[in-house]
C-alpha positions in Angstrom: 2.0 1.8 -24.8 5.1 -0.2 -23.7 4.3 -3.9 -23.2 5.3 -5.2 -19.8 5.4 -8.8 -21.0 9.1 -9.1 -21.9 10.2 -7.7 -18.5 8.1 -10.1 -16.6 9.1 -13.1 -18.8 12.8 -12.4 -18.2 12.3 -12.2 -14.4 10.1 -15.3 -14.2 12.5 -17.3 -16.4 15.4 -16.5 -14.2 13.3 -17.3 -11.1 12.1 -20.6 -12.5 15.7 -21.7 -12.9 16.6 -21.1 -9.3 15.8 -22.9 -6.1 13.8 -21.7 -3.1 15.7 -19.2 -1.0 17.4 -20.6 2.1 15.6 -19.4 5.2 18.0 -17.6 7.5 15.3 -16.5 9.9 11.5 -17.0 10.4 9.5 -15.8 7.4 8.0 -12.4 8.1 4.3 -12.4 7.1 2.7 -9.0 6.7 -0.9 -10.0 6.0 -1.7 -13.4 7.5 -5.5 -13.2 7.2 -6.8 -15.5 4.5 -9.9 -15.1 2.3 -11.2 -16.1 -1.1 -8.5 -14.1 -2.9 -5.5 -15.5 -1.0 -3.1 -17.8 -2.9 -4.0 -20.5 -3.8 -7.7 -21.5 -4.2 -8.9 -25.1 -4.7 -11.8 -24.7 -7.0 -14.1 -27.8 -7.1 -17.4 -26.7 -8.5 -18.7 -26.9 -12.1 -20.2 -23.9 -13.9 -21.7 -23.6 -17.3 -20.3 -20.4 -18.9 -22.3 -18.5 -21.5 -21.7 -20.6 -24.6 -21.5 -17.9 -27.2 -19.5 -15.5 -25.1 -16.9 -18.0 -24.0 -16.6 -19.4 -27.5 -15.7 -15.9 -28.7 -13.3 -15.3 -25.8 -11.6 -18.6 -26.5 -11.1 -17.6 -30.2 -9.6 -14.3 -29.1 -7.5 -16.0 -26.5 -6.1 -18.6 -28.9 -5.1 -15.9 -31.4 -3.5 -13.7 -28.7 -1.5 -16.6 -27.3 0.2 -17.3 -30.6 3.9 -16.5 -30.3 3.9 -14.4 -33.5 0.6 -12.6 -32.7 0.9 -8.9 -33.6 -0.5 -7.5 -30.3 -0.2 -4.4 -28.2 -2.1 -2.4 -25.6 -4.5 0.4 -26.6 -4.9 3.8 -24.8 -7.4 2.1 -22.5 -4.9 -0.4 -21.3 -6.6 -3.4 -23.0 -4.7 -5.9 -25.2 -5.5 -5.7 -28.9 -4.4 -8.1 -31.6 -4.0 -7.0 -35.2 -5.9 -9.9 -36.7 -9.2 -9.8 -38.5 -10.7 -12.8 -36.7 -9.7 -11.4 -33.4 -11.2 -8.0 -34.2 -14.4 -9.6 -35.4 -14.8 -11.7 -32.2 -14.0 -8.7 -30.0 -16.7 -6.7 -31.7 -19.3 -9.4 -31.0 -18.1 -9.7 -27.4 -18.7 -5.9 -27.1 -22.3 -6.4 -28.3 -22.9 -9.4 -25.9 -21.3 -7.7 -22.9 -19.2 -9.3 -20.2 -20.7 -10.0 -16.8 -17.9 -9.4 -14.2 -19.8 -11.1 -11.4 -20.1 -14.3 -13.4 -16.5 -14.2 -14.3 -15.6 -13.8 -10.6 -17.6 -17.0 -9.8 -15.8 -18.9 -12.5 -12.4 -17.7 -11.3 -13.0 -18.6 -7.7 -15.0 -21.8 -8.0 -14.8 -23.5 -11.4 -12.6 -26.7 -11.2 -11.8 -26.5 -15.0 -8.5 -24.7 -15.4 -9.2 -23.8 -19.0 -12.5 -22.1 -18.2 -10.8 -20.1 -15.5 -8.1 -19.0 -17.9 -10.7 -17.9 -20.3 -12.5 -16.0 -17.6 -9.2 -14.2 -16.7 -8.7 -13.3 -20.3 -12.2 -12.0 -20.6 -11.9 -9.9 -17.5 -10.1 -7.2 -19.4 -13.0 -6.8 -21.8 -15.5 -5.7 -19.1 -16.7 -2.2 -19.8 -16.6 -1.0 -16.2 -13.1 -0.1 -15.0 -13.8 -0.9 -11.3 -15.1 -4.3 -12.3 -11.8 -5.1 -14.1 -9.9 -3.9 -11.0 -11.9 -6.2 -8.8 -11.2 -9.2 -11.1 -7.5 -8.3 -11.2 -7.4 -8.9 -7.4 -8.4 -12.5 -8.1 -5.1 -13.2 -10.0 -2.9 -14.3 -7.0 -5.4 -16.9 -5.9 -5.5 -18.7 -9.2 -3.7 -22.0 -8.7 -2.4 -22.4 -12.3 0.8 -20.5 -12.6 0.5 -20.3 -16.4 -2.8 -18.5 -16.0 -1.3 -16.0 -13.5 1.6 -15.3 -15.7 -0.7 -14.6 -18.7 -2.9 -12.3 -16.6 -0.4 -10.2 -14.7 1.1 -8.3 -17.7 -2.4 -7.6 -19.0 -3.3 -6.3 -15.5 -0.3 -4.0 -15.3 -1.1 -2.5 -18.7 -4.6 -1.8 -17.6 -3.5 -0.3 -14.3 -1.1 2.0 -16.1 -4.0 3.4 -18.0 -6.5 3.8 -15.2 -5.1 3.5 -11.6 -3.6 7.0 -11.6 -6.6 8.8 -12.9 -8.2 11.5 -10.7 -11.5 13.2 -10.4 -10.1 16.3 -11.9 -9.1 14.4 -15.1 -12.8 13.9 -16.0 -14.7 16.3 -18.2 -17.3 18.7 -16.6 -20.2 16.5 -17.6 -18.6 13.4 -16.2 -17.8 15.1 -12.9 -21.4 16.4 -12.7 -22.8 12.9 -13.4 -20.5 11.3 -10.8 -21.5 13.9 -8.2 -25.2 13.3 -8.9 -24.7 9.6 -8.5 -23.1 9.8 -5.1 -25.3 10.0 -1.9 -25.4 13.3 0.0 -22.6 13.4 2.5 -24.0 12.9 6.0 -26.9 10.7 4.7 -27.2 7.1 5.9 -26.3 5.9 2.4 -23.2 8.0 2.4 -22.1 6.8 5.9 -22.7 3.2 4.8 -20.3 3.7 1.9 -17.7 5.7 3.9 -18.4 8.9 2.0 -17.8 12.0 4.2 -17.5 14.8 1.6 -18.0 15.6 -2.1 -15.1 14.5 -4.4 -12.1 16.8 -4.9 -10.1 17.1 -8.1 -7.1 15.4 -6.5 -9.1 12.3 -5.5 -8.2 9.1 -7.3 -11.1 7.5 -9.2 -10.1 3.9 -8.6 -8.5 1.6 -6.0 -7.1 -1.9 -6.0 -6.9 -4.6 -3.3 -3.2 -5.4 -2.9 -3.2 -7.9 0.0 -3.4 -11.0 -2.3 -0.3 -9.7 -4.1 1.6 -9.2 -0.9 0.7 -12.8 0.1 2.5 -14.1 -3.0 5.7 -13.0 -1.2 4.9 -15.5 1.6 5.1 -18.5 -0.8 8.3 -20.6 -1.1 8.7 -20.7 -4.8 11.0 -17.9 -6.2 8.9 -17.5 -9.3 5.8 -16.7 -7.2 7.8 -14.2 -5.1 9.2 -12.6 -8.3 5.7 -12.3 -9.7 4.4 -10.5 -6.6 7.4 -8.2 -6.3 7.2 -7.2 -10.0 3.5 -6.5 -9.9 3.7 -4.4 -6.7 6.6 -2.4 -8.0 4.6 -1.6 -11.1 1.6 -0.5 -9.0 3.7 1.8 -6.9 5.3 3.4 -9.9 1.7 4.4 -10.9 0.4 5.1 -7.4 3.0 5.9 -4.7 0.2 6.6 -2.3 -0.7 2.9 -2.3 2.8 2.1 -1.2 2.3 4.4 1.8 -0.9 2.6 2.6 0.2 -1.0 2.2 4.0 -1.5 2.3 5.0 -0.8 5.9 3.8 -4.1 7.4 5.6 -5.9 4.6 9.0 -4.2 5.0 10.5 -7.1 7.1 9.6 -9.6 4.4 10.9 -7.3 1.6 14.2 -7.1 3.4 14.3 -10.9 3.6 13.7 -11.2 -0.1 16.4 -8.6 -0.8 18.8 -11.3 0.5 17.1 -14.2 -1.3 19.3 -16.9 -2.9 17.5 -16.4 -6.2 18.9 -13.7 -8.4 15.5 -12.8 -10.0 13.8 -12.4 -6.6 16.6 -10.1 -5.4 16.4 -8.0 -8.6 12.6 -7.6 -8.2 13.0 -6.7 -4.6 15.6 -4.0 -5.5 13.2 -2.7 -8.1 10.4 -2.4 -5.5 12.7 -0.5 -3.1 13.8 1.8 -5.9 10.1 2.5 -6.7 9.3 3.6 -3.1 12.6 5.5 -2.5 13.6 9.1 -3.1 14.7 10.2 -6.6 18.3 10.7 -5.4 18.5 7.1 -3.9 21.0 6.1 -6.5 21.6 2.6 -7.9 21.6 -0.4 -5.6 25.1 -1.4 -4.5 26.3 -4.7 -5.9 28.3 -7.4 -4.2 27.9 -6.1 -0.6 24.8 -7.4 1.2 25.2 -5.0 4.1 25.4 -2.0 1.8 22.4 -3.3 -0.1 20.3 -3.5 3.1 21.4 0.0 4.1 20.4 1.2 0.7 17.0 -0.4 1.1 16.7 1.2 4.6 17.2 4.6 3.0 14.4 3.9 0.6 12.1 2.7 3.3 12.8 5.7 5.6 11.9 8.1 2.8 8.4 6.7 2.7 8.2 5.7 6.4 10.3 8.1 8.5 10.9 6.6 12.0 9.5 9.7 13.6 6.2 10.6 12.0 3.8 13.5 12.7 0.5 12.1 11.6 -1.7 15.1 12.2 -0.2 17.4 14.9 -2.2 15.4 17.4 -0.5 12.0 17.0 3.3 11.4 16.7 4.4 7.9 15.9 8.0 6.9 16.9 9.6 3.7 15.6 12.6 2.2 17.2 15.5 3.9 15.4 18.7 5.9 16.0 16.5 9.0 15.3 14.2 8.2 18.1 17.1 7.6 20.5 18.7 10.9 19.5 15.3 12.7 20.1 15.0 11.1 23.5 18.5 12.1 24.5 17.9 15.7 23.4 14.7 15.9 25.4 16.5 14.5 28.6 19.3 17.1 28.2 16.8 20.0 27.8 14.7 19.0 30.8 17.6 18.1 33.1 18.9 21.7 32.6 15.4 23.3 32.5 16.8 25.0 29.3 13.5 25.1 27.3 11.0 26.5 29.8 10.0 27.2 33.4 7.3 26.3 35.9 3.9 28.0 35.4 1.1 28.9 37.8 -2.0 30.6 36.7 -5.6 29.9 35.6 -6.9 27.5 33.1 -9.7 28.1 30.6 -12.3 27.4 33.2 -10.9 30.0 35.6 -9.5 27.5 38.1 -5.9 27.5 39.3 -3.6 25.6 37.0 0.1 24.6 37.3 2.4 23.1 34.7 5.6 23.4 32.8 5.7 26.2 30.2 7.7 25.6 27.0 9.5 28.9 26.2 11.6 27.7 23.3 11.6 24.6 21.1 15.1 23.6 19.9 15.4 22.3 16.3 16.1 18.8 17.6 12.9 18.7 19.6 10.6 20.1 16.9 9.5 16.6 15.8 7.6 16.3 19.1 5.1 19.0 17.8 4.8 20.8 21.1 4.6 24.5 20.3 6.4 27.3 22.1 4.1 28.8 24.7 2.4 25.5 25.5 2.0 24.8 29.2 2.2 21.1 29.8 -0.1 20.0 32.6 -0.4 16.2 32.5 1.2 13.1 31.0 -1.2 10.2 30.9 -3.3 12.0 33.4 -0.4 12.5 35.9 0.0 16.2 36.8 3.4 17.9 36.2 4.6 21.2 37.6 8.2 21.7 36.3 10.9 20.2 34.2 12.0 17.6 36.8 8.4 16.3 37.4 7.8 16.2 33.6 11.0 14.1 33.1 10.2 11.9 36.1 6.6 11.2 35.0 7.6 10.4 31.4 10.2 7.9 32.6 7.8 6.3 35.1 5.1 5.9 32.5 7.5 4.4 29.9 8.6 1.8 32.5 5.1 0.8 33.5 3.4 0.7 30.1 3.2 -2.4 27.9 4.3 -2.3 24.3 3.3 -0.5 22.2 3.4 2.4 24.6 1.4 5.6 24.5 2.0 8.9 26.1 -0.8 11.5 26.1 0.4 14.9 26.9 -2.1 17.6 27.7 -1.2 21.3 27.5 -2.7 24.7 27.6 -2.2 27.2 24.8 -4.2 30.1 23.5 -6.8 29.8 26.2 -7.7 26.2 25.2 -6.8 22.7 26.3 -4.9 20.6 23.7 -3.5 17.1 23.7 -0.9 15.2 21.7 -0.4 11.4 21.7 3.0 9.8 21.2 2.9 6.2 20.0 6.1 4.4 20.7 6.0 1.3 18.5 
């Protein structure tokens, strides 16, 4: 497996030689909530680690940290060193076992930096994959940069081996055992764990808490920013779905770092945008800050289109030229009554009903997800009867609502009442 260490060392060396980026605007903070994993902790307690286990881990750590140590990562994403003493110590560690919960306590609370560094080294020798992933999320909060820099490449190698695995990748016996271990969907135990159905082949087996890594981007030191950007980029190369889940609130900060004074930070920000963008994005333009920001915007829009149909019941509209064009097309269509006509008939309950019937949906209005044949009856509870009243009601609602604005459009179709919510952010 390719070692990520040289790539990170190059980026961090360049970052360490540069100064902090000059703030041109207030820092955009995506995840302001702080917890035990947020950079940086101030450990002040004293713990007594298991003597024999930590003695073995220190032996392994010392051998692995030698500049000439012949090391690589195995198929399980764990660092291995081609050294007899290291292999002997590793075998004994396997017999003793590594308690992830105890390592977490040492990482968060022990005031001795050396013991914390050993705990981070030992984290990757826990047998349980999810335990390792939990400990990886502790890395950004470690106050010693040297310890973070040693742990991050090991974490990326482990993530490459495990984070992309799916339920369907397991053997039949493994799938059967996992299903048997899960509570029955609908049971109190399942509801408590957020389980609503049996696992599917496409479900990922593991998750990772990314908020602490995004919080590295809020720090002032370029080397910390470069660490966070590099790690997040590597995660998204393995799991693009995690970018969809976590990146959007951080886009303003990522755009700021794209214009950072430090060359290494800019390079890592470019790498992250390239990781979330389309395959045909092309290389980042050099020497033109405006063109670079436009390039990054194309990458962001690929993952987060400004007009987003979430589930045919919610349409999210971000401020954008696309939203402006959609609004203009809707106004033109309604001012000329070109897309439908008034309707008078009976609703599903047999009572008289009036509204505006959509006869045809032009291509430019299809993102609104209103189907042809729909009879629009209300907007935010206000009745509409024709194109003019529909346009007037929408305008009045938008003027009166506070940001973010919501328009709930009710319509009849197929003998049933439907609703679609538009969220204008």
